[in-house]
C-alpha positions in Angstrom: -107.9 205.7 -94.2 -111.1 205.1 -92.1 -111.9 201.5 -91.5 -115.1 199.9 -92.7 -115.7 198.3 -89.3 -114.2 196.4 -86.4 -113.8 192.6 -85.8 -113.3 191.3 -82.3 -110.9 188.4 -81.6 -111.9 186.6 -78.4 -109.1 184.6 -76.8 -108.4 183.6 -73.2 -104.7 184.5 -73.3 -101.8 185.5 -75.5 -98.9 183.4 -74.1 -97.1 181.8 -77.1 -96.0 182.3 -80.7 -99.0 180.3 -81.8 -101.4 182.8 -80.1 -99.6 185.9 -81.6 -99.4 184.3 -85.1 -103.2 183.5 -84.9 -104.0 187.1 -84.1 -101.5 188.5 -86.7 -103.0 186.4 -89.5 -106.5 187.6 -88.7 -105.4 191.2 -88.4 -103.5 191.0 -91.7 -106.4 189.6 -93.6 -109.0 191.9 -92.0 -106.8 194.9 -92.8 -106.8 193.9 -96.5 -110.6 194.4 -96.5 -110.4 197.6 -94.5 -111.4 196.3 -91.1 -109.7 197.0 -87.7 -109.2 194.2 -85.2 -109.6 194.4 -81.5 -108.4 191.6 -79.1 -110.8 190.8 -76.3 -108.8 188.7 -73.7 -108.9 188.1 -69.9 -105.2 187.5 -70.0 -105.3 184.4 -67.7 -106.9 181.2 -68.9 -108.9 180.3 -65.7 -110.5 177.0 -64.9 -114.1 176.6 -63.7 -113.0 176.4 -60.0 -110.9 179.6 -60.1 -113.2 181.6 -62.3 -115.1 183.0 -59.3 -112.1 184.4 -57.5 -112.4 188.1 -57.0 -109.3 188.8 -59.1 -110.7 186.5 -61.9 -114.1 188.3 -61.8 -112.4 191.6 -62.4 -110.5 190.2 -65.4 -113.5 188.5 -66.9 -115.3 191.9 -67.1 -113.4 192.5 -70.3 -115.8 190.1 -72.1 -118.7 192.4 -71.5 -117.3 194.4 -74.4 -119.0 191.7 -76.6 -122.4 193.2 -75.8 -121.3 196.8 -75.0 -118.7 197.5 -77.6 -119.3 198.4 -81.2 -118.3 195.3 -83.3 -119.3 194.2 -86.8 -118.3 190.6 -86.1 -116.3 188.2 -83.9 -113.9 185.4 -84.2 -114.1 183.2 -81.0 -111.2 180.9 -80.3 -113.4 178.8 -78.0 -111.4 175.6 -78.0 -108.5 176.9 -75.9 -110.6 178.2 -73.0 -109.9 176.0 -70.0 -113.2 177.0 -68.3 -116.3 175.5 -70.0 -118.4 177.8 -67.8 -116.7 180.9 -69.3 -116.9 179.5 -72.8 -120.7 179.2 -72.4 -121.0 182.7 -70.8 -119.2 184.1 -73.9 -121.6 182.2 -76.2 -124.5 183.7 -74.3 -123.0 187.2 -74.7 -122.5 186.6 -78.4 -126.1 185.5 -78.8 -127.3 188.6 -76.9 -125.1 190.9 -79.1 -126.7 189.4 -82.3 -123.5 190.0 -84.2 -122.0 187.6 -86.8 -119.5 185.2 -85.3 -117.2 182.4 -86.4 -116.1 179.9 -83.8 -112.7 178.2 -83.9 -112.4 174.4 -83.1 -115.5 174.1 -81.0 -118.8 172.6 -82.1 -121.9 174.4 -80.9 -125.3 175.0 -82.5 -125.2 178.8 -82.9 -122.3 179.7 -85.2 -120.2 178.3 -88.1 -117.1 176.5 -87.0 -113.6 176.6 -88.5 -111.4 173.6 -87.5 -107.8 172.9 -87.9 -106.2 169.5 -88.5 -106.0 168.5 -84.9 -104.5 165.1 -85.7 -101.2 166.5 -87.0 -100.6 168.5 -83.8 -99.5 165.4 -81.9 -98.7 163.2 -84.9 -95.6 165.2 -86.0 -94.2 165.7 -82.4 -94.5 162.0 -81.7 -92.9 161.1 -85.0 -90.1 163.5 -84.2 -89.4 161.9 -80.9 -89.3 158.5 -82.5 -87.2 159.4 -85.6 -84.8 162.1 -84.2 -84.5 161.1 -80.6 -84.9 157.3 -80.7 -87.8 157.3 -78.2 -89.7 154.1 -77.9 -91.6 154.5 -74.6 -93.7 157.6 -75.1 -96.5 159.1 -73.0 -99.2 161.3 -74.4 -101.0 163.9 -72.4 -104.2 165.1 -74.2 -106.8 167.6 -73.2 -110.4 166.8 -72.1 -111.7 163.2 -72.3 -114.4 162.9 -75.0 -113.6 166.4 -76.4 -113.4 166.0 -80.1 -110.3 168.1 -80.8 -108.5 166.5 -77.8 -109.3 163.0 -79.0 -108.2 163.9 -82.5 -104.8 165.1 -81.2 -104.4 161.8 -79.3 -105.3 159.9 -82.5 -102.3 161.6 -84.0 -100.1 160.1 -81.3 -101.6 156.7 -81.9 -101.1 157.0 -85.7 -97.4 157.9 -85.3 -96.8 155.0 -82.9 -98.7 152.5 -85.1 -96.8 153.6 -88.2 -93.5 152.9 -86.5 -94.7 149.6 -85.0 -94.1 150.7 -81.5 -96.3 149.1 -78.9 -98.2 151.2 -76.3 -101.3 150.7 -74.2 -104.0 153.0 -72.7 -101.8 153.5 -69.6 -99.5 155.6 -71.9 -102.4 158.1 -72.6 -103.5 160.7 -70.0 -106.0 163.5 -70.0 -104.6 166.7 -68.6 -107.6 169.1 -69.2 -105.3 171.6 -70.9 -104.1 172.8 -67.5 -101.1 172.5 -65.1 -102.3 170.4 -62.2 -102.7 166.9 -63.8 -99.5 167.1 -65.9 -97.7 168.1 -62.7 -99.1 165.2 -60.8 -98.1 162.8 -63.7 -94.5 164.2 -63.6 -94.3 163.7 -59.8 -95.4 160.1 -60.2 -92.6 159.6 -62.8 -90.2 161.1 -60.3 -91.4 158.8 -57.5 -91.4 155.7 -59.6 -95.1 155.2 -59.3 -95.2 155.5 -63.1 -92.5 154.0 -65.3 -90.0 156.6 -66.6 -90.7 157.2 -70.4 -88.2 158.1 -73.1 -90.4 161.1 -74.1 -93.7 162.9 -73.5 -96.0 164.7 -76.0 -98.5 167.1 -74.7 -101.7 168.6 -76.3 -100.9 172.2 -75.1 -98.0 174.4 -74.2 -99.4 174.9 -70.6 -99.3 171.2 -69.9 -95.9 170.7 -71.5 -94.3 173.5 -69.5 -95.9 172.1 -66.3 -94.4 168.6 -67.0 -91.0 170.0 -67.9 -90.6 172.3 -64.9 -91.8 169.7 -62.5 -89.3 167.1 -63.8 -86.4 169.5 -63.8 -87.3 170.8 -60.3 -87.1 167.2 -59.1 -83.7 166.3 -60.6 -84.7 164.8 -64.0 -82.9 166.4 -66.9 -85.0 167.5 -69.9 -84.3 166.7 -72.7 -81.3 164.6 -71.7 -83.3 162.0 -69.7 -86.8 162.6 -71.0 
């Protein structure tokens, strides 16, 4: 059967089950209406300061499909892009394409936004650490400071801690910018003793969590036995 049209799914990477499930749900629903889906992804989720590397420039060329490909609409997962510069470049391309678009979890003035319940994403992990693992000293590594979805995730951490009557202060909350570098530095400070060793850590993204975990393990701290 010939398709009615084509919907582009714009994502920075596909590196977890969450990413593949996100794409699969869109594909399944689009297929029911007779539409094909095409994933537009640069594979690596670059930050602003690495975006201009020659290798990065080559990978970012894929997004020119937005203006040069034949699409009937786009779904733009803008929130998980680490580079704000790239996010705005894509928005400019979408405006130039003059094609309908829905943006996921990122407020901007051009397109309708679909948002998830960000609060639950750190509320339930924090609650799990408290109830199942007996953690009392917990650190939270969120995304960008002042970024609404990031702050909502951190509010989920606060809510779980407050409900259980566990004290914490602002020194327990960090902003990791959804990337590896800051979480790695936090883990190294825990290893050195510059930061007190917690019972557990919750992170606002897989990339940050993996960075913390690997750094701790590489420096002799057992995960999850010790943290």
